[in-house]
Structure formats: structure tokens, C-alpha cells
C-alpha positions in Angstrom: 11.2 -93.6 -19.3 9.1 -96.2 -17.5 5.3 -96.3 -17.9 3.2 -99.4 -17.5 0.3 -100.3 -19.8 -2.7 -98.3 -18.6 -5.7 -96.2 -19.8 -4.6 -93.4 -22.0 -5.6 -90.6 -19.6 -3.6 -92.2 -16.8 -0.6 -92.8 -19.2 -0.7 -89.1 -20.2 -0.5 -88.0 -16.6 2.3 -90.4 -15.8 4.2 -89.3 -18.9 3.9 -85.6 -17.9 5.1 -86.4 -14.4 8.2 -88.2 -15.6 9.0 -85.7 -18.4 8.3 -82.7 -16.1 5.8 -81.2 -18.5 2.6 -79.2 -17.9 -0.5 -81.0 -19.3 -3.9 -79.7 -20.2 -6.9 -80.0 -22.5 -9.5 -82.7 -22.9 -7.9 -85.8 -21.4 -11.2 -87.4 -20.7 -11.9 -87.6 -24.5 -9.1 -90.1 -24.9 -10.2 -93.7 -25.1 -8.6 -97.1 -24.9 -5.4 -98.5 -23.4 -1.9 -97.1 -23.9 1.0 -99.6 -24.4 3.8 -99.9 -21.9 6.8 -97.5 -22.6 10.3 -98.2 -21.5 13.6 -96.7 -22.4 14.7 -93.5 -24.1 12.0 -91.8 -26.2 11.6 -88.4 -27.5 8.5 -86.4 -26.4 6.8 -86.7 -29.8 7.5 -90.5 -30.0 6.1 -91.1 -26.5 3.0 -89.1 -27.1 2.4 -90.7 -30.5 2.5 -94.1 -28.9 0.3 -93.2 -26.0 -2.4 -91.5 -28.2 -2.4 -93.9 -31.1 -6.0 -95.0 -31.7 -7.3 -93.0 -28.7 -9.2 -90.3 -30.7 -7.0 -87.6 -29.4 -4.2 -85.4 -30.6 -2.0 -82.8 -29.0 -0.5 -79.3 -29.6 2.3 -77.4 -27.8 1.8 -73.7 -26.9 5.4 -73.8 -25.6 8.2 -76.5 -25.3 7.1 -77.4 -21.7 3.3 -77.6 -22.2 1.2 -80.2 -24.0 -2.5 -79.6 -24.7 -4.6 -82.6 -25.5 -7.6 -82.2 -27.9 -10.3 -84.5 -29.4 -9.7 -85.4 -33.1 -12.4 -85.2 -35.7 -12.4 -89.0 -36.1 -10.8 -91.7 -33.9 -8.8 -93.1 -36.8 -6.9 -89.8 -37.3 -3.3 -90.2 -36.0 -2.0 -87.8 -33.3 -0.9 -84.5 -34.7 1.3 -81.7 -33.4 0.1 -79.1 -35.9 -3.3 -78.1 -37.1 -4.6 -75.4 -39.4 -6.3 -73.8 -36.4 -4.4 -71.0 -34.6 -1.8 -72.0 -32.1 -3.4 -73.0 -28.8 -3.1 -70.7 -25.8 -4.3 -73.2 -23.1 -2.7 -73.3 -19.7 -1.2 -76.6 -18.8 -1.0 -78.0 -15.3 1.9 -79.6 -13.4 1.2 -83.2 -12.3 1.1 -83.7 -8.6 1.4 -86.7 -6.3 0.1 -85.2 -3.1 -2.7 -87.7 -2.8 -0.2 -90.6 -3.2 -1.1 -91.0 -6.9 -0.4 -88.8 -9.9 -3.1 -86.4 -11.0 -3.6 -82.8 -12.2 -4.4 -80.3 -9.5 -7.3 -78.8 -11.4 -9.0 -82.2 -11.7 -8.3 -83.3 -8.1 -11.1 -82.7 -5.6 -9.0 -81.1 -3.0 -7.8 -77.6 -2.1 -4.3 -78.0 -3.7 -2.0 -75.5 -5.2 1.2 -76.1 -7.0 4.2 -73.9 -7.9 6.1 -75.4 -10.8 9.8 -75.4 -11.5 9.3 -72.8 -14.2 7.5 -70.6 -11.7 10.3 -71.0 -9.1 13.1 -70.3 -11.5 11.5 -67.4 -13.5 10.5 -65.5 -10.4 13.7 -66.3 -8.4 11.7 -67.9 -5.6 14.2 -69.7 -3.2 12.3 -70.4 0.0 8.8 -71.2 1.4 8.7 -67.6 2.6 8.9 -66.5 -1.0 5.8 -68.5 -1.9 3.4 -66.6 0.4 2.5 -64.2 -2.5 1.9 -67.1 -4.9 -0.9 -69.1 -3.2 -4.0 -68.3 -1.2 -3.9 -68.4 2.5 -0.3 -69.3 3.1 1.4 -67.5 6.1 5.1 -67.7 7.0 6.3 -65.8 10.1 9.3 -63.5 9.8 11.5 -64.5 12.7 14.4 -65.2 10.4 15.9 -67.9 8.0 15.5 -71.4 9.6 13.3 -70.0 12.4 9.9 -69.4 10.7 6.6 -71.1 11.2 4.4 -72.1 8.3 0.5 -71.7 8.6 -2.2 -72.4 6.1 -5.8 -71.2 5.6 -6.0 -69.2 8.8 -5.4 -72.2 11.1 -2.9 -70.9 13.7 -2.0 -72.3 17.1 0.1 -69.2 17.8 3.2 -67.5 16.4 5.7 -69.4 18.5 7.4 -72.7 17.9 7.9 -75.0 21.0 7.0 -78.5 22.1 3.7 -78.8 20.2 3.8 -80.7 16.9 3.8 -78.5 13.8 0.5 -77.3 12.3 1.7 -77.9 8.8 3.7 -81.1 7.8 6.6 -80.5 5.5 7.7 -83.3 3.2 10.8 -83.6 1.0 9.6 -85.9 -1.8 7.9 -88.9 0.0 9.3 -88.4 3.5 8.5 -86.0 6.4 11.2 -83.5 7.5 9.7 -81.8 10.5 8.1 -82.7 13.8 8.1 -79.8 16.3 10.7 -77.6 14.6 10.5 -74.5 12.5 10.7 -74.5 8.7 14.4 -75.6 8.0 14.4 -73.1 5.1 15.6 -75.5 2.5 16.7 -73.7 -0.6 14.4 -74.4 -3.5 17.1 -75.2 -5.9 16.6 -77.8 -8.7 13.0 -78.4 -7.5 10.4 -79.9 -9.8 7.4 -78.4 -7.9 6.0 -77.5 -4.5 2.6 -78.8 -3.6 0.4 -77.1 -1.0 -2.6 -79.0 0.4 -4.9 -77.1 2.8 -6.9 -78.4 5.6 -6.4 -81.4 7.8 -4.7 -84.4 6.1 -4.8 -86.8 9.0 -5.9 -89.9 6.9 -2.9 -89.9 4.6 -0.3 -87.9 6.6 -1.1 -88.4 10.2 -0.5 -86.1 13.2 1.0 -82.7 12.6 -1.1 -81.9 9.4 -4.0 -80.1 11.0 -3.4 -77.0 8.8 -2.2 -79.0 5.7 0.9 -80.4 4.0 3.6 -78.9 1.9 5.5 -81.3 -0.3 8.8 -80.2 -2.0 9.4 -82.5 -5.0 12.9 -82.5 -6.2 14.0 -83.1 -9.8 14.9 -86.8 -10.3 18.1 -88.0 -12.0 17.7 -88.3 -15.8 18.9 -91.8 -16.7 19.8 -90.9 -20.3 21.2 -87.4 -20.6 24.1 -85.5 -19.3 23.3 -81.9 -18.2 24.6 -79.2 -15.9 23.9 -75.6 -14.9 25.4 -72.9 -12.8 23.8 -69.8 -11.4 25.4 -66.7 -9.8 23.7 -63.7 -8.3 24.5 -60.4 -6.7 22.2 -58.2 -4.7 22.2 -54.7 -3.1 20.0 -53.7 -0.2 19.4 -50.1 0.6 21.1 -49.4 3.9 22.0 -53.1 4.1 25.0 -53.9 2.0 25.5 -56.7 -0.5 24.2 -60.2 -0.9 25.4 -63.1 -3.1 24.2 -66.5 -4.3 25.8 -69.4 -6.1 24.3 -72.7 -7.4 25.6 -75.6 -9.4 23.6 -78.6 -10.7 24.9 -81.7 -12.5 23.1 -84.8 -13.9 25.4 -87.7 -14.7 24.2 -91.0 -16.2 26.3 -93.7 -14.7 24.8 -96.6 -16.8 22.9 -95.0 -19.6 19.2 -95.9 -19.2 19.8 -97.7 -15.9 21.4 -95.5 -13.3 22.2 -91.8 -12.8 23.4 -89.3 -10.2 22.1 -85.8 -9.8 23.9 -83.4 -7.4 23.2 -79.8 -6.3 25.4 -77.4 -4.3 24.6 -73.9 -3.3 25.5 -71.0 -1.0 23.8 -67.7 -0.3 25.0 -64.8 1.9 23.0 -61.8 2.9 24.3 -58.7 4.7 22.1 -57.3 7.5 20.1 -54.1 7.8 19.3 -53.9 11.5 21.4 -51.5 13.7 22.3 -51.8 17.4 23.9 -48.5 18.4 24.1 -49.6 22.0 26.7 -52.2 21.0 28.2 -49.9 18.3 27.1 -52.3 15.5 25.3 -51.8 12.2 23.9 -54.5 9.8 23.9 -57.0 12.7 21.5 -59.5 11.1 23.6 -61.0 8.3 23.1 -64.6 7.3 24.8 -67.4 5.5 23.3 -70.5 4.0 25.3 -73.5 2.6 23.9 -76.7 1.3 24.0 -79.7 -1.0 21.7 -82.4 -2.2 22.5 -85.6 -4.1 20.2 -88.3 -5.6 21.2 -91.6 -7.0 18.5 -93.3 -9.1 18.6 -96.8 -10.6 16.1 -98.7 -12.7 16.4 -102.2 -11.2 13.9 -103.7 -13.6 11.6 -102.1 -16.3 9.0 -101.7 -13.5 11.0 -101.0 -10.4 13.2 -98.0 -9.4 15.5 -97.4 -6.4 16.3 -93.8 -5.3 18.8 -92.8 -2.6 18.7 -89.2 -1.5 21.1 -87.2 0.7 20.5 -83.6 1.8 22.6 -81.3 4.0 22.1 -77.6 4.8 23.5 -75.2 7.3 22.0 -71.8 8.2 24.0 -69.2 10.2 22.2 -66.0 11.3 24.4 -63.6 13.1 21.6 -61.8 14.9 17.8 -61.5 14.9 16.0 -59.1 12.5 13.7 -57.0 14.6 13.6 -53.4 15.7 11.9 -51.6 18.6 8.9 -49.3 18.0 10.3 -46.6 20.4 13.6 -46.5 18.4 12.5 -47.2 14.8 11.8 -50.3 12.7 15.5 -51.0 12.0 17.1 -50.1 15.4 17.2 -51.8 18.7 19.3 -51.4 21.9 19.7 -54.9 23.3 22.8 -55.6 25.4 23.3 -59.1 23.9 23.6 -60.3 20.3 21.0 -63.0 19.4 22.5 -65.4 16.9 20.8 -68.6 15.5 22.3 -71.5 13.7 20.9 -74.7 12.3 22.1 -77.9 10.7 19.8 -80.1 8.7 20.8 -83.6 7.5 18.5 -86.0 5.8 19.0 -89.4 4.1 16.2 -91.4 2.4 15.8 -94.6 0.3 12.8 -95.0 -1.8 11.6 -98.1 -3.8 8.8 -97.7 -6.3 7.2 -100.2 -8.6 4.3 -100.1 -11.0 2.5 -102.5 -13.3 -1.0 -103.7 -14.3 -1.5 -104.6 -10.7 -1.1 -101.0 -9.4 1.7 -98.9 -7.8 3.8 -99.5 -4.7 6.0 -96.9 -3.0 8.2 -97.7 0.0 10.5 -95.2 1.8 12.8 -95.2 4.8 14.4 -91.9 6.0 16.6 -90.6 8.7 16.4 -86.9 9.8 18.8 -85.0 12.0 17.9 -81.4 12.6 19.9 -79.4 15.2 19.4 -75.7 15.9 20.4 -73.3 18.5 19.4 -69.7 19.5 20.5 -67.1 22.0 18.2 -64.4 23.4 19.0 -61.3 25.4 17.5 -62.2 28.8 18.7 -59.0 30.6 15.1 -57.8 31.0 14.2 -60.8 33.2 17.6 -61.3 34.9 16.4 -60.0 38.3 13.7 -62.7 38.4 16.5 -65.3 38.5 18.4 -63.6 41.3 20.9 -61.7 39.1 21.7 -58.1 39.3 20.8 -55.9 36.3 23.7 -57.1 34.2 23.7 -58.4 30.7 22.3 -61.9 30.7 21.7 -64.5 27.9 19.4 -67.4 27.4 20.8 -70.2 25.3 18.7 -72.9 23.8 19.9 -75.9 21.7 17.5 -78.4 20.3 18.1 -81.6 18.3 15.5 -83.7 16.5 16.3 -87.2 15.2 13.5 -88.9 13.3 13.5 -92.3 11.5 10.4 -93.0 9.3 9.4 -96.1 7.4 6.3 -96.0 5.1 4.8 -98.3 2.5 1.9 -97.4 0.2 0.0 -99.5 -2.3 -2.5 -98.0 -4.8 -4.7 -100.1 -7.1 -5.2 -99.3 -10.8 -7.5 -96.3 -11.2 -9.4 -97.6 -14.2 -11.7 -99.8 -12.1 -14.9 -98.4 -10.6 -13.7 -99.4 -7.1 -10.1 -98.3 -6.5 -8.0 -97.0 -3.6 -4.9 -97.3 -1.6 -3.6 -98.8 1.7 -0.5 -97.9 3.7 1.5 -98.5 6.8 3.6 -96.0 8.7 6.1 -96.2 11.6 8.3 -93.5 13.1 10.9 -93.5 15.9 11.9 -90.0 17.1 13.8 -88.3 19.9 13.9 -84.6 20.8 16.8 -83.2 22.9 16.6 -79.8 24.5 19.4 -78.1 26.5 18.8 -74.6 27.8 20.5 -72.2 30.3 20.2 -68.7 31.5 23.3 -67.0 32.7 25.0 -63.7 33.1 27.7 -62.7 30.6 30.5 -63.5 29.9 29.4 -66.9 28.7 31.4 -68.9 31.2 29.4 -67.4 34.1 27.5 -70.1 36.1 23.9 -70.7 35.0 21.2 -69.5 37.3 18.7 -71.8 35.5 19.3 -74.8 33.2 17.2 -77.6 31.8 18.1 -80.9 30.1 15.2 -82.6 28.5 14.7 -85.6 26.2 11.5 -86.8 24.6 11.1 -90.2 22.9 8.1 -90.3 20.5 7.0 -93.3 18.5 4.1 -93.6 16.1 2.5 -96.6 14.2 -0.3 -96.2 11.8 -2.3 -98.1 9.2 -4.4 -96.1 6.7 -6.5 -96.5 3.6 -8.8 -94.9 1.1 -11.3 -96.3 -1.2 -13.1 -94.6 -4.1 -16.3 -95.8 -5.8 -17.2 -94.4 -9.2 -21.0 -94.6 -9.0 -21.4 -93.1 -12.4 -19.1 -91.5 -15.0 -19.6 -88.2 -13.2 -20.2 -89.2 -9.6 -17.7 -90.7 -7.1 -17.4 -91.1 -3.4 -14.3 -91.6 -1.3 -13.9 -92.8 2.3 -10.6 -92.8 4.2 -9.6 -94.0 7.7 -6.3 -94.0 9.6 -5.6 -95.9 12.8 -2.7 -94.5 14.8 -0.9 -95.2 18.1 1.4 -92.7 19.7 3.6 -93.4 22.7 5.9 -90.7 24.2 8.3 -90.5 27.2 9.6 -87.3 28.7 12.5 -87.0 31.0 13.7 -83.6 32.3 16.1 -82.2 34.9 15.8 -78.5 35.7 18.6 -77.0 37.9 18.9 -73.7 39.8 21.2 -72.8 42.7 18.3 -73.6 45.1 18.0 -77.2 43.9 16.7 -79.5 41.1 13.4 -80.6 39.7 13.2 -83.9 37.9 10.2 -84.9 35.7 9.7 -88.4 34.2 6.4 -88.9 32.5 5.0 -91.2 29.8 1.7 -91.6 28.0 0.0 -93.3 25.0 -2.7 -92.2 22.6 -4.6 -94.3 20.1 -7.4 -93.3 17.8 -8.8 -93.0 14.3 -8.7 -90.2 11.7 -11.5 -90.4 9.1 -12.3 -88.6 5.8 -15.4 -88.5 3.5 -15.4 -87.0 0.0 -18.1 -86.8 -2.7 -17.1 -85.6 -6.2 -19.3 -84.7 -9.2 -18.2 -83.7 -12.7 -20.9 -81.2 -13.7 -19.6 -81.0 -17.2 -16.1 -81.1 -18.9 -14.1 -78.5 -17.2 -16.3 -78.1 -14.1 -15.8 -80.3 -11.0 -17.5 -79.8 -7.6 -16.8 -81.7 -4.3 -17.9 -81.9 -0.7 -15.5 -83.1 2.0 -15.3 -83.7 5.7 -11.8 -84.5 7.1 -10.2 -84.7 10.6 -6.7 -84.0 11.9 -5.1 -84.5 15.3 -2.0 -83.9 17.4 -0.9 -85.9 20.5 -0.5 -84.2 23.8 2.6 -83.9 26.0 4.2 -82.5 29.1 5.6 -79.2 30.3 8.8 -79.3 32.2 10.5 -75.8 32.0 10.3 -73.0 34.5 11.7 -71.7 37.7 11.7 -74.3 40.5 8.9 -73.7 43.0 7.2 -71.3 40.5 5.6 -73.8 38.1 2.9 -76.5 38.0 2.1 -76.5 41.7 1.9 -72.7 42.0 -1.4 -70.7 41.4 -2.0 -69.4 37.9 0.8 -71.4 36.3 0.4 -73.8 33.3 -0.5 -77.4 34.0 2.2 -80.0 33.5 0.2 -82.0 31.0 -1.4 -80.6 27.9 -4.0 -82.7 26.0 -4.3 -83.7 22.4 -6.2 -81.5 20.0 -8.5 -82.4 17.1 -9.7 -80.4 14.1 -12.6 -81.2 11.7 -12.8 -79.4 8.4 -16.0 -79.2 6.3 -15.5 -77.9 2.7 -17.5 -77.3 -0.5 -15.2 -76.6 -3.5 -15.2 -76.3 -7.2 -12.5 -76.6 -9.9 -13.1 -75.0 -13.3 -11.6 -74.6 -16.8 -13.0 -72.4 -19.5 -12.1 -70.7 -22.8 -10.1 -73.7 -24.2 -8.2 -73.9 -20.8 -7.1 -70.3 -21.0 -9.0 -69.7 -17.7 -8.3 -72.1 -14.8 -9.2 -71.8 -11.2 -10.6 -73.2 -8.0 -12.9 -71.9 -5.2 -13.8 -73.3 -1.8 -15.9 -72.4 1.2 -14.9 -74.1 4.4 -15.8 -74.3 8.1 -13.4 -75.8 10.7 -14.0 -76.7 14.3 -11.0 -77.1 16.6 -11.2 -78.7 20.0 -8.6 -78.2 22.8 -6.3 -76.0 20.7 -2.7 -76.6 21.6 -0.5 -73.5 21.7 3.1 -72.7 22.5 3.4 -69.7 24.8 5.8 -67.8 27.1 5.5 -66.5 30.7 6.8 -63.1 31.7 10.0 -64.7 32.9 10.6 -66.2 29.4 9.5 -69.7 30.3 8.2 -71.6 27.3 5.2 -73.9 27.8 2.4 -75.5 25.9 -1.3 -75.2 26.9 -4.8 -76.0 25.6 -6.1 -72.5 25.3 -9.7 -73.6 24.5 -11.7 -74.3 21.4 -11.5 -72.5 18.1 -13.2 -72.2 14.7 -12.6 -70.8 11.3 -14.9 -70.1 8.4 -14.0 -68.6 5.1 -13.8 -68.5 1.3 -10.7 -68.8 -0.9 -10.2 -68.6 -4.6 -7.3 -69.0 -7.0 -7.3 -68.3 -10.8 -5.0 -68.1 -13.7 -6.0 -66.5 -17.0 -4.0 -66.4 -20.3 -5.1 -63.1 -21.8 -3.1 -63.6 -24.9 -0.2 -65.6 -26.1 2.1 -63.0 -24.4 0.2 -62.1 -21.2 -0.8 -64.2 -18.2 -2.6 -63.1 -15.1 -2.8 -64.9 -11.8 -4.8 -64.0 -8.6 -5.5 -65.5 -5.2 -7.5 -64.4 -2.2 -8.6 -65.7 1.2 -11.3 -64.2 3.4 -11.8 -66.0 6.8 -12.7 -65.5 10.4 -10.4 -67.5 12.7 -11.4 -67.1 16.3 -11.5 -68.7 19.8 -15.0 -69.9 20.5 -14.6 -71.1 24.1 -11.7 -70.5 26.3 -9.7 -72.3 29.0 -10.4 -70.4 32.3 -6.8 -71.0 33.3 -5.5 -69.2 30.2 -6.1 -65.5 29.7 -8.0 -65.8 26.4 -11.3 -63.9 25.8 -14.1 -65.5 23.8 -14.2 -64.3 20.3 -10.5 -63.4 20.2 -8.8 -64.0 16.9 -6.4 -66.8 16.4 -3.0 -65.2 16.5 -0.6 -64.7 13.6 -3.1 -64.9 10.8 -5.2 -62.2 9.2 -8.9 -62.1 8.2 -8.0 -61.2 4.6 -5.1 -61.7 2.2 -4.8 -61.4 -1.6 -2.2 -61.5 -4.4 -2.0 -60.6 -8.1 0.7 -61.7 -10.5 1.3 -60.4 -14.1 3.6 -62.2 -16.6 4.3 -60.6 -20.0 6.6 -62.4 -22.4 7.6 -62.1 -26.0 10.3 -63.4 -28.4 12.7 -60.7 -29.5 14.1 -60.5 -33.0 17.6 -61.0 -31.7 16.7 -64.4 -30.3 16.1 -64.2 -26.5 12.7 -64.2 -24.9 11.9 -61.0 -22.9 9.8 -61.7 -19.7 8.5 -59.0 -17.4 6.8 -60.2 -14.2 5.1 -58.3 -11.4 3.8 -59.5 -8.1 1.7 -57.6 -5.5 0.3 -59.2 -2.3 -1.6 -57.9 0.7 -1.8 -59.4 4.2 -4.3 -57.9 6.6 -3.7 -57.1 10.3 -3.3 -59.8 13.0 -2.1 -60.1 16.5 0.8 -61.9 18.1 -1.1 -63.3 21.0 -4.7 -64.5 21.7 -5.5 -61.4 23.7 -5.7 -59.1 20.7 -3.3 -56.6 22.4 -2.9 -53.5 20.1 0.8 -53.3 21.3 1.4 -56.5 19.4 -0.6 -55.8 16.2 1.1 -56.6 13.0 0.5 -57.1 9.3 -1.7 -54.7 7.2 1.1 -54.6 4.6 1.5 -54.6 0.9 4.5 -56.4 -0.7 5.7 -55.7 -4.2 8.1 -57.5 -6.5 9.3 -57.2 -10.1 11.4 -59.5 -12.3 12.8 -58.7 -15.8 14.6 -61.5 -17.7 16.1 -62.4 -21.0 16.2 -66.2 -21.8 17.6 -68.4 -24.4 17.8 -72.2 -24.4 21.4 -71.8 -23.0 21.2 -69.0 -20.5 19.0 -66.6 -18.5 19.8 -63.1 -17.3 17.5 -61.6 -14.7 17.0 -58.4 -12.6 14.8 -58.5 -9.5 13.5 -55.6 -7.5 12.1 -56.4 -4.1 10.2 -53.9 -1.9 10.5 -51.1 -4.5 8.7 -48.6 -2.2 11.0 -49.4 0.6 8.1 -50.0 3.0 8.8 -50.9 6.6 5.4 -52.0 7.9 5.5 -54.5 10.9 5.5 -58.0 9.5 6.0 -59.8 12.8 5.8 -58.6 16.4 8.1 -61.2 18.0 11.8 -61.6 18.2 12.6 -62.2 21.9 10.5 -64.0 24.5 11.7 -61.7 27.3 10.4 -58.6 25.6 6.8 -59.7 24.8 5.3 -57.9 27.8 8.1 -55.3 28.2 8.6 -53.7 24.7 7.0 -53.4 21.3 8.8 -55.3 18.6 8.7 -54.5 14.9 10.1 -56.7 12.2 10.3 -54.8 8.9 10.6 -56.6 5.5 14.0 -56.4 3.9 14.5 -52.9 2.6 14.5 -52.1 -1.1 16.8 -54.7 -2.8 18.0 -54.9 -6.4 19.4 -58.3 -7.5 21.0 -59.6 -10.7 21.2 -63.3 -11.6 22.9 -65.1 -14.5 22.4 -68.8 -15.1 24.0 -71.0 -17.8 22.8 -74.4 -18.9 25.0 -77.0 -20.5 
């Protein structure tokens, strides 16, 4: 343990972060300065030292939750037991999304967090699984490693192409995406997942218009050996068997100074889509293999060094859509459509803390390579082929090196803040070809493209505590993008070469005012901006693009989004009720969107201006010591307000891929059995309203309006957990996503059903 001397409130939050505890109660009642803590300490010893003389004590409703309370007199020592009934308060997981540790319920932002306990108890293993846990989170259903993540109704379209991502994904302190789909990292041995909504341009830069999702991994424990294994088996109705295997080990190398933590895993799923034309059933099987290792060393009592390595491979044998004319789980394509991806990431993080503040520096290297094949038979005649089976192959590779340093001042001063510097060097490689089958047939269209993208930025935030209750924050980021694009497109008729470059420089501001109405009630008002740089289109048939009428322009411009928000955080009934609510209005200028032409050509275009207004709420309530409830909802109106005349978008059309309403409800019942284990019964119900695949609100591409159900039953002891999970118990097959093949958008009606009714069993053992 390593905690610098600081005010008691800040020390409690830092302790909960390092000990991976939930924290709640009246932290603001604690006065004075906590001493520095270093070395191996039990939880009770650490809390006793932090709270000594502060006027506060603590209770534990469960082994992983600490509730702070005011003592009758400041001289009373901290206590863990009191004559009062056991507390039932809900704790909160400490987050670091705003570059400093805090509790989400006391942070003036629209932040949600899913804890390690929540992930493990409910068997949540991907970002797609989190959509029923938090308000306003949408993940498309194209397939593992191919999905797009959207937040709070801000959608630039359902497709992933050249445009920078709407939501920035982070693994610990470093970004892991640029213009790629969600890599579908398995959420194994994860401490928490933080979801921040709205533009985060000041702290996170371009590509965070919709928000930021941070996956925080569990850090190596410098003092204790530990290990765990998990095995699982699942059965899908009409879809065969699935399996999963995980192993985690924590190995102190020099006790108290250095440790290694390693994770390995594999998951295999049988398919459930049939293709009778090819004589195949269960075509969409998938396999995922990965590992993660972290080496952490305490260089001095105040400085740590962490080296992280991650690798994951996804192999999807085919896509997972059906055709409306045949049924939701049947299609008759002439070509199988596999997808594979390889994700490799290395990072080195240095962190230090003292009475002078906190410094974090990180350097990372990302290599993300993924490839897809689509059945292009429907468009083969447009490329001069006879009506024979044809395939479009696309391989994309993203290499990204990032360096970032952040310094934050001590928070006990009335004027405090942070400053940071960011630099990235990235390259994106694209190789695509359309050809008749068999695969060695000469290509009738091919493109080789390479983009070099560099960014430098300086940013800072400053907060002034005008009174004990009122504070104001101002933030600003200066950024400079430079990008070079080189492309060669080849057809039998000739070649087209494109070589373009551009730069973009600007500022991204933020203003925030926070007011503590009373203990347990916080309100805030915020205005924040986000941005994405522009770029160039290069794909398409020679002679049919750019200079031809009614074709996309070669250059697409940057887009900018402003979000205005009024929010409230609240705690009541001795922290048994916790929640947040926000109303927001977003204006979006020159919306970038990845689209497809009828011949399958991918391009990016500024479709016009957009807006969204809405209301979201999340709440958790501990009904009794055995029953917890959780609910979330979003009501919004995402739309196109003005349209680009060169793009077929009507004014007032909804932004695609996101619904006007979504909601979820979770129930958690738990009790200790006489035989020893804890019985836990959990249920999850979520609803997503209807939406459209494209901006034109074409009824043929309507999707959503679906209810998802899930149940988990488990028995847990300190040494093992046995779980049973039931997904889609009603075996529903509503259309979750109307896309699977760019050559069928205007030619057929695609249906992507959820996985059919699936029963899974898991057993984990801890050592």
C-alpha cells in the first residue's frame, strides 16, 4: 500500500481505490490530515490510522464495502461495530476517469461504473453485455470484434469506416482505438469499467464526442500470492455448445516491492445461423483466445512502475444475420463471410504521488489488425463480372503509439487542477479487393491505402472552490492534427492514385459549475465541446467517383459537438438510495458519417447538422439487507436538423442506430444459507426502442423495439462460486441490427436476431 499524507477524505478515496473496496457514507464529516501509509497493512489497521482523530468511524455491511459515519465526539476512536443495527448503505467504487480518484456519486459528471463484483456475479464478459447495466449505452450487433459503441443517443451511423470513433476506448490510462470497431476485449480480472457520457474533448481529445469508456484492470498485489480458475459450459437452443476457460495468477516477485499478474482465457461459441444454399448449419461459430500480463514495481515509497502486455485474437467463421424473406436465422448467400482480428497492446506507466500532487506518465503501442470477407455477388455485374459468386475482402491494420503525461495538484487547496501533454503517431493500412471465386481469380477492383495521422495536444483544468459548497471548473485543450493519405485503386481499365495531406489546429473548452445543496445532494451545470478531424475518400470504381455527378466529395470536413447539461447526484436513506439524473442538449455541426454506395463502396461524408435533447436517470436502492434494485432509463430525440443537399437526408430524420427510449431494471436477492454458501438470485430486463439503420428512416431497415431478459443463480463461498445463467429465456428473435453486408443494404432486408435461448454453467475456484 502506498498513500501519501493528505486530507482524510482524499486518503479514504485513495485507500478504497488501492484496496478495490466500495466506499460510502459521510466522508465530508471527516476532518484533519491522514498520515502517509506504506507497506503491508490490514484493512482495519489502515482505516484506523486514516481515521484517527478525524471524528469519523466506519462499519462494513459486507467484506468489500466500507461505510463512513460521524462519531458522537471527535475523540472517539474509529470503530467497526456499534450498538446500532448493521448498516445497509450502498458503497461506491472509486473511479479515475477525470484523471484523479473520486466517487462517481460525488463527481459532477454523467459517469457510470460497473464494478468487479458486478462483472463477476452477473457473468458479464464484454462491452456488449453492459448495455443492460447503464443508461443510454448502445452496442451494434454485427459480431464479436466488429461492433460499434455509442453513448447517449449520439450516433454518426451504424457503420465503421474511416471516421474516427464516436466513443474513445481506454485500457487503464491509454487509448486502444482510433477508427476501429470495439476489439471485444474479454472483461476478465477487471477492477471496474467506467462510462463517461458526452464530449470529453478537454481531457481525452478527438474521438470522444459521444464519451469515453475506460476498462481498469486489476493491479498486481505486491504482498500476496493468489490464483483463480474458471470453467464454463453453455448450450444454445438450435445452436450447439459453447465453452469458456479462464486462469488468473498473482505472483509477488519481491514481497512489497514487485509483483506479476497474468491472465489467460479462451471462449468458443457454436453458431445458430443456417445457410441451406451452401448446405451449412450453425455457420457463425466464434473463437476467442487472449492473455494479459502486468508487472508492477514500487521503485520508491512514492513512485510505481507498471508494464502491461495484452494480446487477443477473435475468429468468427461467418456473420450472424438472417434475411427477412427466409426467417431471422436463415440466409442464402453464395459466399461465407468470416472475420478475424488480432489485438496487441503494450504499455508502460509511471505514477508518483506526494504532498506536491500526483503525476502519471504513460507510453503505449497498439497494433490492431482485422479482416472481413463479404458476399459481393449481388453487385458483381457492376464490376464487369458475370453473375457468378464474388467476394469482397478487406484487411485493415492500425498501429498507434501514444505518449501522455498528466500532473494534478493536491485537492485540498481552494484552487486546484491538472495539466497534461499528449502526442500520438499512428498509421492505418487498408487493403481491399473484389474478385470472383475461387479466391485466386484476378481482382476486378483493388485498393491499397495508407494514412499517417499525428496529434499533439496540451490541456488543463482548474477548479476554484468559491465556498464550501460552490465550485467552478474551466478546462481547455489545444490540439494539432496532421494527416497524410496515399491510395492506389486498380481496375482492369487502369489506376487512380490519390495523395493528399492536411492539418487541423484548434481548441476544445469546457465550463462546469458545481453546488452541494446539502450532504447527499449535488447539482451541476456543464458546457463541453468535442471534435474529430476531417479526412479523404479514396475508394470506388474508377471514373465513377469524385468527379462524377451525385457522388461523394473526396474531402470530408471536421465535425464539432457541444453538449449542455444540468445534472444532479443524490444519496438518501443512509445511502440506501443512490442515483443521478441529467437533462442535456447537444448541437452537432457537420456530422461525419461512414456510408456505403449501392456498389458497396465505403465513403465518409458530412451529412449535415444534428442535435439531441433528452433526460437520463440511474438509481440503485437497497430495499433490505437481502434485496437490491437497480434501474436506468434514457429518453431522447436524436435528429438531423439541417442536411447536406448532396446527401439524401431529410430534415428531422433521426440519427441512425439509436432509439428514442431505452430502460433497464435489475434485481439482486442474496442470503446466507445455513450450510455456508451465499445464495444469490439476479434478474435483468432491458428494453431498447426502435431505430433505423440509415438516415432516411427507411422502414425496410427498421430495427430494435426489443426486450432482453437474463437471469443468474449462484452459490458462493470464499473459495468457490457455482453459477447458472439463462439468456433470452423467451427465445425472442426480434431484429437487433439491420446490417451485415454492404452489398445487401438496398437489395435485401437483413435481420440480426439475439442469440437464442442459452443456458450456461460456470464454476470458479479461488486459491
